[in-house]
C-alpha positions in Angstrom: -9.4 33.9 -23.7 -8.5 30.9 -21.5 -8.6 31.2 -17.7 -6.0 29.7 -15.5 -6.3 26.0 -14.9 -7.8 25.4 -11.5 -5.7 22.5 -10.3 -7.1 22.6 -6.7 -10.6 22.2 -8.1 -9.6 19.2 -10.1 -7.9 17.6 -7.1 -11.1 18.1 -5.1 -13.1 16.6 -7.9 -11.0 13.4 -7.9 -10.5 13.2 -4.1 -6.7 13.8 -4.3 -4.8 15.2 -1.3 -1.2 15.6 -0.6 1.8 16.3 -2.9 2.0 15.5 -6.6 5.6 15.5 -7.7 6.3 14.7 -11.4 6.9 11.0 -10.8 5.5 7.6 -12.1 3.8 7.1 -8.7 1.9 10.4 -9.2 0.8 9.4 -12.6 -0.5 6.1 -11.4 -2.3 7.6 -8.5 -3.9 10.4 -10.6 -5.1 7.9 -13.2 -6.8 5.7 -10.6 -8.4 8.7 -8.8 -9.6 10.3 -12.1 -11.1 7.0 -13.4 -13.0 6.4 -10.1 -14.5 9.9 -9.9 -15.1 11.2 -13.5 -17.3 8.9 -15.6 -16.9 8.0 -19.2 -20.2 9.1 -20.9 -21.7 10.5 -24.1 -24.9 12.1 -22.7 -24.3 15.4 -24.3 -24.1 13.9 -27.8 -27.5 12.2 -27.3 -28.9 15.4 -25.9 -27.9 17.3 -29.0 -25.4 19.5 -27.2 -22.0 20.4 -28.7 -18.9 18.7 -27.2 -16.3 21.4 -26.7 -12.6 20.7 -26.1 -11.4 24.1 -25.0 -10.0 24.0 -21.4 -12.6 26.5 -20.0 -15.5 24.3 -21.2 -13.8 21.1 -19.9 -13.2 22.6 -16.5 -16.7 23.7 -16.3 -18.2 20.4 -17.4 -16.0 17.7 -15.9 -14.8 19.5 -12.8 -17.2 22.2 -11.6 -20.4 20.6 -13.0 -19.2 17.1 -11.9 -20.0 15.6 -15.3 -18.1 13.0 -17.4 -17.2 12.8 -21.0 -15.5 10.7 -23.6 -11.9 10.3 -24.6 -11.2 13.7 -26.2 -12.6 15.5 -23.1 -10.9 13.2 -20.6 -7.5 13.3 -22.3 -7.5 17.0 -23.0 -8.3 17.7 -19.4 -5.8 15.1 -18.0 -3.0 16.5 -20.3 -3.6 20.0 -18.8 -3.5 18.5 -15.3 -0.1 16.7 -15.7 1.4 19.6 -17.7 0.6 21.9 -14.7 2.5 19.4 -12.5 5.6 19.5 -14.7 5.1 16.6 -17.1 5.5 16.9 -20.8 2.8 14.7 -22.4 2.6 13.9 -26.1 -0.9 13.7 -27.6 -1.7 10.9 -30.0 -4.7 9.5 -32.0 -5.6 5.8 -32.4 -8.0 3.5 -34.3 -10.3 1.6 -31.9 -10.3 -2.1 -32.6 -12.9 -3.3 -30.1 -15.7 -3.8 -32.7 -14.1 -2.9 -36.1 -11.2 -4.1 -38.2 -8.3 -1.6 -38.4 -9.0 -0.8 -42.1 -12.5 0.3 -41.2 -11.7 2.1 -37.9 -11.2 5.9 -38.2 -8.8 7.7 -35.8 -11.4 8.6 -33.2 -9.5 8.0 -30.0 -7.1 10.2 -28.1 -4.4 9.1 -25.6 -1.1 10.4 -24.2 2.5 9.2 -23.8 4.9 10.7 -21.3 8.5 10.1 -20.5 9.2 9.5 -16.8 12.6 8.6 -15.5 14.1 5.9 -17.8 10.9 5.0 -19.5 8.0 6.2 -21.6 4.4 5.3 -20.6 1.0 5.2 -22.3 -1.8 7.1 -20.3 -5.3 6.3 -21.3 -7.9 7.1 -18.6 -10.4 8.2 -21.3 -10.9 4.9 -23.0 -14.0 3.7 -21.1 -14.6 0.1 -20.0 -11.4 -1.7 -21.1 -9.1 1.2 -20.1 -5.9 0.5 -18.2 -6.0 2.1 -14.7 -2.2 2.5 -14.7 0.6 3.9 -16.9 1.4 1.2 -19.5 5.1 0.9 -20.3 5.7 1.7 -24.0 7.7 -1.5 -24.4 7.3 -4.1 -27.3 5.9 -7.2 -25.6 4.9 -10.5 -27.1 1.4 -10.6 -28.6 0.2 -12.8 -25.8 1.6 -10.3 -23.2 3.3 -11.0 -19.9 1.5 -13.7 -18.0 0.4 -11.4 -15.2 -0.5 -8.3 -17.3 -4.0 -7.0 -17.9 -2.7 -4.5 -20.5 0.4 -4.2 -22.6 1.9 -2.7 -25.8 2.6 -4.8 -28.9 4.4 -3.6 -32.0 3.7 -4.5 -35.6 6.1 -2.6 -37.9 5.4 1.1 -37.4 2.2 0.5 -35.5 1.7 0.1 -31.7 -1.2 -1.8 -30.4 -2.7 -1.6 -26.9 -3.7 -5.2 -25.9 -5.8 -6.3 -23.0 -7.2 -9.6 -21.7 -10.8 -10.4 -22.6 -11.5 -13.1 -20.2 -8.3 -15.2 -20.5 -7.6 -14.3 -24.1 -5.6 -11.3 -25.4 -7.5 -8.8 -27.5 -6.7 -5.6 -29.4 -8.0 -2.4 -27.9 -6.5 0.2 -30.3 -3.7 0.8 -32.8 -1.6 3.9 -33.3 1.5 5.1 -35.2 2.4 7.3 -32.2 2.5 10.4 -34.4 2.3 13.6 -32.3 -1.1 15.1 -33.1 -2.2 18.7 -32.8 -5.4 20.1 -31.2 -6.9 20.8 -34.6 -6.7 17.0 -35.4 -8.7 16.2 -32.3 -11.2 18.9 -33.1 -11.9 17.1 -36.5 -12.1 13.7 -34.9 -14.3 15.0 -32.1 -16.7 16.6 -34.7 -17.0 13.2 -36.4 -17.5 11.3 -33.2 -20.2 13.7 -31.9 -22.2 14.3 -35.1 -21.6 11.8 -37.9 -24.6 9.5 -38.5 -22.3 6.4 -38.5 -20.6 7.3 -35.2 -21.3 4.8 -32.4 -21.6 7.7 -30.0 -24.5 9.2 -32.0 -26.3 5.9 -32.0 -25.7 4.4 -28.6 -25.6 5.3 -24.9 -22.3 4.6 -23.2 -21.3 5.1 -19.6 -18.6 3.6 -17.5 -17.0 4.3 -14.1 -14.4 2.3 -12.1 -15.2 1.5 -8.5 -12.7 0.5 -5.7 -13.8 -3.1 -6.2 -14.8 -3.2 -9.9 -16.7 -1.2 -12.6 -20.2 -0.2 -13.7 -20.8 -0.1 -17.4 -23.9 0.9 -19.5 -24.5 0.2 -23.2 -28.0 1.4 -24.2 -30.3 -0.4 -21.8 -27.8 -3.1 -20.6 -26.0 -2.5 -17.3 -23.0 -4.6 -16.1 -21.9 -4.3 -12.5 -18.6 -6.0 -11.6 -17.5 -6.4 -8.0 -14.4 -8.5 -7.6 -15.1 -11.8 -9.3 -18.8 -11.3 -9.3 -20.7 -9.8 -12.3 -24.4 -8.7 -12.2 -26.4 -7.8 -15.3 -29.3 -5.4 -15.2 -31.8 -4.2 -17.8 -33.0 -0.6 -17.9 -36.7 -0.5 -18.8 -37.3 3.2 -19.1 -35.8 6.6 -18.5 -36.9 6.7 -14.9 -34.7 3.6 -14.2 -31.8 5.3 -16.1 -32.2 8.5 -14.1 -31.9 6.5 -10.8 -28.9 4.6 -12.1 -27.2 7.9 -13.2 -27.6 9.3 -9.7 -26.8 6.2 -7.7 -23.9 4.8 -9.6 -22.4 7.7 -11.5 -23.3 10.8 -9.4 -24.9 12.4 -12.5 -28.0 14.7 -12.3 -29.4 15.3 -15.8 -32.6 17.4 -15.6 -33.1 17.2 -19.4 -33.1 13.4 -19.5 -36.5 13.2 -21.1 -34.9 14.7 -24.3 -32.2 12.0 -24.5 -32.2 10.4 -27.9 -31.1 6.8 -28.1 -31.7 5.4 -31.6 -31.0 1.8 -30.4 -33.9 2.1 -28.0 -36.7 3.6 -30.1 -39.5 2.7 -27.6 -37.9 5.3 -25.2 -39.0 8.0 -27.6 -42.5 7.9 -26.1 -41.9 7.3 -22.4 -41.8 9.8 -19.6 -38.9 10.3 -17.2 
């Protein structure tokens, strides 16, 4: 049984007030608020907990317990939010191209498209660090993108590619055929992402949260804090430093942090939080 979706609790979680008509401006505002309040993180995977995609579990974890999650969690929740507001999102899977060639990248990412007014837009607040904070028009742009664009869509035959700027150079984020996928497809991809020995989420610690002036990102022990044009790099020496960072930068209280398993940081196996 699924309980009714608690839209008011979600709005409180992301600091949203006022009306939310089914408009492009609403989508834009919701995405920015969502990405500044709900972190991208894979802590449950590294704690050996199951990652559940039913709406009850997602409301409890991301909304009421004020946790974060990765793409399947963010996008399933966000789809429910905008459906409650009168939008009709389509759910899609993609192959992430940040670190792997497309022929070696499984379909382990989830995003949405939604028709608004005269256009269709890509919504991807669950992509983590390089995610666009706004609805991206589903329009075939040049590979190099519009001069002032941070993210844009590029088409190669039947494939659509989300591109972004890495420094000043365009780079591929993910590729998709834009097939409409079903919940069972994401259950399969989620199981692989959370449990397969080759999954990056099983072998690395990832966190990311957008701030009004930038972003905070964590990969294993490496922390990057961006504020406007300034970037600061930090190194986490132990779990105590991680616990402080989680509270201060991400608003996350994780009592079981001493059980966190990060294969890429084997010396943490013996330290004390």
